[in-house]
N, C-alpha and C positions, 0 to 999 in steps of 0.2 A: 640511503634512499629513503628511510623512514622520515627523516627530517624534511626532505624534499616533498614527500607526500602529505606531511601535516602543514607544510606552508600552502600547498594547493588546497587541502582541506579547508583552511581558514578563508582563502580567497572565495572559495565555493559558498561557504556559510554565510559571507558577508553580502552576497548578492540575494535579495529577497525573492522568494519564489512560492507564493502562496498558491494553492491550487487554482487553476484558470489563469494565472499570471506568472508563468515560469519562463516566458520568452527570453528574458535578460539572462537568466541563468543558462538556458539552453544554447544562447548565442555564445556565451562564454565557453561552454563545453565544445560547441562546434569549432570555435577558434583554437582550442588546445588540441583537439583531434587533427586539425589541419596542420598546426605546429609540429606535430608528431609524425608528419608525412604519411599518415594513413590514407587509404584509398576510399573513393566513393563518400567523401565527407558531405553531409547534407543535413537539412531540417525539413522535416515533412509539414503537411497543412496543419497539424495539431501542436507543432513545435517539438516533436521528438528529434534529438540529434542522433545521427547515425555515423559510424565509420567502420572500415574493413581492414582487417590485417590479413593479407593473402597467405593461404596455405599452399602446400606442394602440389596438391592434387585438386584442380578446379572442378572436378567431377564429384567430389566428396560433398556430401551435405554438410553445410555449416553448422557451427555452434554459435548461439546467441547469448551473450552476456549482457545483462540490463541492470540498471539502478535507476530508481525513480528520482526526479528532480524536485518535486514539490514538497512544501512543508505545511504545518498546520497554522503558521503565524501569519496573520494578515500583514498587508503593506502598512508601513508605519511603525511596526514593532521594532523596538530597540534590539540590536543584535550584538551585545557586547561579547568579547571572548576573554577568558582568563585561564591562565595555566597554573596548576595548584597540586603538589603532591602526586605528580604521575598521571593527572587527569587534565583534560581540557573541557572547560565548561562553555556552553553557548547554546541559544535556541537553535534547534534543527542540526546541532553538530553530529550527532549519531544518527538520526532519522531525518533525512538520509544523505546529508553532505558527505559523510564518510563513505557511504555505498558508492556515491559518484566519483569520489576521488579514488576509490579502490580500483575503478575501471582502469586508471592510469598506473596505479601500483602493480596491477596485473601485467599491464604492457611493458612497463619497465623492467620488471623481473624476468619475463620471457625474453626480452632483448639482452638484458645482462648476462642471462645464463646461456644466450645463443640457442634457445629452444626452437627447433623447427616443427611447425604444426603440419599435420597433413591436410587438415581442414581449414578453410576460411574461418576466421574468428570475427564476428560482428560484435561491435560494442555499441550499446544503445543507452542513451540517457533519455528516459521517458517521462511525460507528464501524467498527471491525473490519477495518482495512486491513492492519495489521501481523500478523506471525507466524502464529499459529493462528486469527486472526480470520476467516480464509478469505473475506474480502471480504463478510461478512454484512451489514455496513451498506449498501454499494452494491447488494447483491441487493435489499435491501428498497426501496431508492430506485427502482431500475428496475422492480421490481414495482408500485410506486405509479404511476409515469408510464406504464408500458408503452412502446408504440412512438408514442405521440402527443406527441412532442417533435421539435424540430429536432435536437437532439443534446446532447452533454455536453462540457463543458470541465472538466477536473480540474486542480487547482492543487497543484503539489509546490514546497515552499519552496527546495530546493536544485538545481532542474533548469533554471536560466536558460540559454537557447541550444539547449535539446533540445526537439524536438517528437516525443512518443512516439504513434505511430500503429499500433503493432503489439503485441499482447498475448502475452506468453510464457506458454505453458501449464505449469502446476505440479501435481504429484501428490505428497502427503506421506503417510508412513506412521509409526506407532509400532509397532515390532517388539518383541515380548516372548518371550523365552526362558525356559522353566521346566523344572526337573529336580528330582529328589529332593534332592539336595544331600548334605552330610555332613561329616565330619571330613577335614581335609587329610592326615591320617596314616592313620588306622585305616580310612577309606573310600577311600583312594586308588584310582583307577581308574573311580570313578563319574563320570558326566558332569557337568561344571561349566556352569552357564548362562553364566558369563562367557566361558569358552573356546569354547563353542558360538557365541555370539554374535560373538565375535571373528573366528572362522573365517568366519562368514556375511558378515561386513562386509567381510573380505578378498576373498571371492568377488565380493561385489557391486561393490567398487571396481576389480576386475580386469576388468570389462566395457568393451569398446572403445566409446567413445562418438564420434559424428561430430562434426567441427569445423564442418562445414557441412551441415544447419543446426545452429547453435550448440546444443550439448546439454550439460547438466552433471548431477552427482550429488553429494550432500553428505550425510554423516552429521554432524549438528549436535550432537546430545547423545548421551551414553552413561552408563549408571549400572547398579549391580548389586553384589550380594555384601553380606555382613554383617561380613566380618572377614578378616584375612590368613590365618588358619588354618582358614577355613571353605571347603568346596566350594559354591560359590555355587548357591542354589536358583532364582534370578531375575535376569535381566539385561534392560535395556531400551534401546533406541535410538531415535532419530527420524531418518527418511531423507527427503531432499528430491530430487526429480527434476524436472528443467525441459528445455524444448526450444522453439525458435521454431517448430518445425512439429509440429502435432498427431499427424500420422501417426508421426512419429519418436518422439514421447513414447510414444505407445501400444506401439510396439515395445520401447523400453526398460522400460516398465512390465511388459510381458509376460515379458521376460527376468528381471526382478528378482523377479516373482511366482514364477516357475518356481524360482529359486534359493531363495527363502523355503520353497517347499513342499518341496523336496528336502532341507532342513535337518532336517526332521522325521525322528525314528527312535525305535526303542524307547528309553524313558526321557527323551526330549527333545521337549517340546512347543514349537511356534513359532506365535505368534498375531501376525497383522499386521492392524492397524486403520487404515483410511484417516482421516486427521486433517486432510486439506486438499486441495482440488481446485479449482485455478483455471483456467478454460477460456481457450483461446487464441482469437484473432481478430485482425483487421486491417481497415484500410480502405487503399486505394490511394494511392501517393503523388501520384496525379492528383485524389484527391478534393478538392473545393473546401475541406473543413475543413483538410486538410493544407496545400494551396497557401496558404490564407489564414494558417494558423499560421505558416509559413515567412516570408510576406510581412511579417507583423507583428513577427516577431523581427528580420528583417533590416533592417526600417524604423528600428530603433533602433541600427543600426550593427554588429550582431552577425552571426556566421556561424550559420546554423541547421542543427543536426545532427538528421537523421531517425533514429530510434531505436526499439528494442523494450524492454519492460520488464513486470514483474508489478506492476500498479497497479490502483486502482480502474476504471480504463478497461476492464480485461479484461471486466467483466460486459457492459456495453453493446456492446463490439466483438464478443463471442462471440454476441451475438443480432442482429447486422447493424445496429445503430444506431450512427451516426457519432459518434466520440468521439476527442479528443486530450487530451495532458497538456502544459501549459505550465508553466515554472517562474518563481519570483519573483526569485531572486538566486543567487549562487554561494556556496561556503563549503567546509567540510570537516569531517572527524570525525564523519560521520553515524553514528548509533547507539553513540556513545560519549560519556562524560561531558565530553570535550573538544570537542564538537560546536560549531561556529561558523558565522555568517553574515557576508557581507561587506556592509555598510550602503550604500555608494554605489550599486551595482547594483539596489537595490530599486526605486528610481523607474523605472529602464529596464525591470524586469521588469513592473510595474504598467502602464507605458505600452502594452507589447505585448498585455497582457491587455485593457485597456480598448478598444484598437483592434480586437481579435478580436471582442469582444462587440458593440460597436457595428456592425461590418461584418456579422456573422451576423444581428443583429436586423433590420437596416434594408436590407441588400442582398442577402443570400443567399436 
């Protein structure tokens, strides 16, 4: 079965799926759902692919198992795959092509073992988890099902051994500075958008952030200017703010916005647009989903690490709906062209996922 899964994994990985351009991969997954004779196979308006494995009790609230389709690699990226020393290398192979392939691995193991589920099991391959996707795919999924679910299990290819039960809050801005600009010699003294933005970034990164709760700031991109001898008339950066605690994040956001406002002056316009907002949330370590996730991981001889992250689980968790994230294997190089997965632990990861789904459906 693992060889079959790995073949499917590579087929998925070979279909480009940058955020906002996941349709081809979604259509492939929809076709595979149909090939498996699942029910209610469909694609929604944002290109999430859905399918349902019927349970024995139609009145029981379903469990939703999801994996995100998108990758960080733009269209045109070469997607070579190589197998070497128990590893498979390839851009996006673990994050999250393996998570998507694991939806089918879960299905195959349930059928192979003739596991009968009390609840309907919904499989979802969703868009918009990476970067500026802002979890739009999962927002649509949760809008569709509402609170009429038992909960969500989110699959991530490279998170084996971790049980995510806390969602990190995130707020992102695109900050644009505009000035008149001019010639670097004849107009010297006029404000430069590049200089003004650099000064603003310096002030932002000088903010003191708490270590507990963990809170971070990052300027991920910066651009501007048209030439070495030109006083720049425009410069742009993208700012990422995160915290484990929503109140702490709100305070940092307030401080950052005050610095942005104060950067405006005569001849210098500063515009900050919100380009992403991921809500925080959590379920207790004593919640049955968390206890069960830990139990299923530890049953495979692994240590289970309870952790927080910014994942698709943010959306249900922020709405008080139970959700955890489980991983399929381990690897490295995530979000680089040297990304890889380790093959041997894949079976271990699938076993923990199957045990979780079976327990939630029939015992929870």
